[in-house]
N, C-alpha and C positions, 0 to 999 in steps of 0.2 A: 852534875848530870842531867842535861835540856831534860825541860817536861815533854810527853805529849800533849799537844797542841786536844785541845779540849770538840768533846763533842759538835757544841752550833758552832766553833768554826771553824769546825770540816768542815757541817753543811754548809756554812756562808760560803768559804772558798768552794764548793762543788756547785749553786746557785751561777755564784760568779761564771764560773767556768760556763757552766752552761746557756747563760744568757748571752754572755758572746760568742758561743759557737754558734748558737740560733742567733744572733744578730749578724755575725759572718754569713752564715746561709742566708739571711733577706737578701744580705747585698750583695750577692753574687748572686740570687734569681733575678735581684732585681733590674741588675748589668744585661745578665741576659734578657731578662725580657725589655731592655733599648734597643740590643742590640739583634732580636724579632719584630716587635713591634714600632719601633721606634719610636719616638720621646712623646710625641703626642700624635692624631690623629690624620694629619695629613702626611708624616712620615714612615705609617702605619699603613694607610692607601697606598705608598711608594714602595712599600717594601710589595704590598701583595703583585701588582704589575709588573712590578721588577719578576718577583715570579712565573705570573701569566707571561710573559713577556718572553722569559724562558722557557719553557712549557710551548711554545708558538715556534721560538726558533728550535729545539731539537726533534718536535714531530714536523719541520721541515723541512729538518736534514736528511729526516729516513725517506722523505719523500725524491729528496733532487737526487738520492742516491739511487732510486730506484730508478729515474729517469734516467739520467745516464747510463743506467745499465745498461735499459731498454734501449738505448740509442747509441747501441759500443758497433755496431754493423748497421747504416745506415740506408746501405740498400737493401737489408733483408724484407722494410715495405713495400717499394716497387715490386720486385719481385714476388710477394706472396698479392698483390695486387695485380697485377699480368700475368701470372703463371697458375701455377694447379693445385691439388691438394697437397703436395710434397711441398713447395712453396713455403702455403697457409702452414699448414703442421708446426716448418720450421719458426715462423715467426710466434706461436702460441705455447711452441716452446722458449723462445726469446726472455717471450712476457713470463713465461713462470721459471723465471731462471733472477728472472728480474727482481719478480714481485713471489718468491714461497709460502707457496701454504703453509698459515702460521704466522705468517709477517705482521698482518691486518692493516696489510694497505692494499686495495686493490687499483689494478695497473690495465689499462686500453689502450694502442697499438695504435692507431685511426689515416687513411691513408688520403693523398693531398685536396679529396673534394671534402676533407670528415667526415667519414664513413669509417666506424668501427669492425677494424679486421683480425685482430685479438686480442686478447683479453685474458687476465688474471686474474682469481678472485669474486669478489661481485662488485660491478661497477657499479655506478648510476650513468642515469642518461646525462648526458652534457648538453647543450645547446650547440647548434652547428660554429654559431658564431664564436662562440667560445674555444671550440677546436682547430676553428683556422685564423683563429686571432693571433696577437702578440702572446709573447710567453709571461703566464698569468699567476698569480696564486691568489685563492679566493674561493671562501664558504657557499656550499649547498646546505639545502634545507630537505631535511629525506625525514619517516616517521617516527627514525631512534633516533634524531640529534644532527643537526651541522656536520658534514665532512669540510676537514681543509682540503682544494681540492690543488694542485697545483698540473699546469699548461706550459709543455715546450715545443718546439716547430722539431723537428727532423729537421734536417737537410747534407745533404748527400755531399763528393768531395767535390762539385763545383761550385756547391754556393746554392743549391737551388734548393728547393721545400720540396718536397716529398716524401710530406707528413705529417703527424704527430703524435706525442705521445701524454696521457695524463697517468696523476697517481694521485689516488685520495686514501685517507684517511676518516674511521670515527674519528672523534674527539671525546677525550676522560669525562664523560659527562655525568651527571647525575641523575637526578630521574625529572622530564619537564614540571614546570612549571604554571601551573593553574589560575587561572583569574581571569584578572584584566591585564597582562602579562602572559599572555601561552607561549610566546615566544619565547622564552626566554627557558636557561638551562641552568643548571646548578655546577657550577666547574669547580671541584677542589683545590685549595691551593696551600703552602706550608701554614697559616696563618687562620685563614678563615676560610669558607665553600662563597664563592660570588655568582649572581648572578647575567649570565653572558647571552647576549645575543647578537645576531647579523649585524653589521654594520649595514646603513639606509640610508647615508647621506647625514645625519646630523646626528646630535646627541638627544633621546631621545625626552621630551617632558618629566619633569615635577622628579630628578634624578641628580639631586645636587653630589652625588660622587660617584658620578656615572667617569669612565677611562674609556679610550679608542686605545684598542690594540694594533698594533701596525705588522709591518707583515716586514721579516727581517731584511735587508741592507736596500728595498724599494723602499721600503718607509710608506706603501700603502695603508690606507685603514682597511682592515683587515673584521671585528667585533670591537662592539662595548659592552664593558666589566661593569656593573653599578656597586660597588661599596660603602654600603650605609656606614653612619656615624655609629648608630646602635650595634652591630654588626661586628666591629672594633671595640668598642665597651665593652662588651660581655665575653667576647675573646682576651682582652685585663684584665676582665674578675676575674675569670675563672682560674684564670694564672694564677694572678695574689689569692685568691684563697685556696686552690693548692699550695705554693708554696707556703705561705702562713701555715696551714694546716701541719706540714711534714716538719717548719722550724719546729713549732709548737709540741711536735709529737720529737724530733729530734731532742729538746730538750727537758723534756721526760723523760725520754729514758737514759740519759745523763745523770739524772736528779734521784 
């Protein structure tokens, strides 16, 4: 008749099982960390940059969808510019359909001279040179943070420019950074919050972790984000502390 395992032998087996599970959980956690934060600071910075680019691409798509909807009837702009109240009311209705309340997108339809004719939401006041210029995607400052703006020319069936449409939306920012860099804002990402500021032609001095955010398709510079090594190291440290804490707790429960 086989002997029952001794209590010390059973405890040793439980200890080994618990240790193996803890190590396996830790290994899986480190693999996830590598996919989330990358192998080093450079890889983590690339992950953050890709996250911000994806955010800008998604916001740009919303803006372009609004401008496309507003230009379905390009003749509505010249009708409003030269017509009576009914034509202006129809243009306002078009703006509301293209950018309904609650969408977060403000939209303005301009005449050929750059004068605003109809709008939806609470748009900003754009320079006439921007409104009458070529299609562009750019950032503008405001007291609550920068807005991303997409301007498109409106042309009629003969290819003549009859006006412009601008769609804009506030970026999903945190609080304004105070101190030496009052133009920077906190932008959440899946890894760490980053400091974002409009691109002014060059990278700011003293920010080795700075990355230029570009417009989808054109690649034109839009903004600069600062991703310091210290923030990435802190995020990695917090993740590992939670990881090993969870592994230790799991092993303790098994034992």
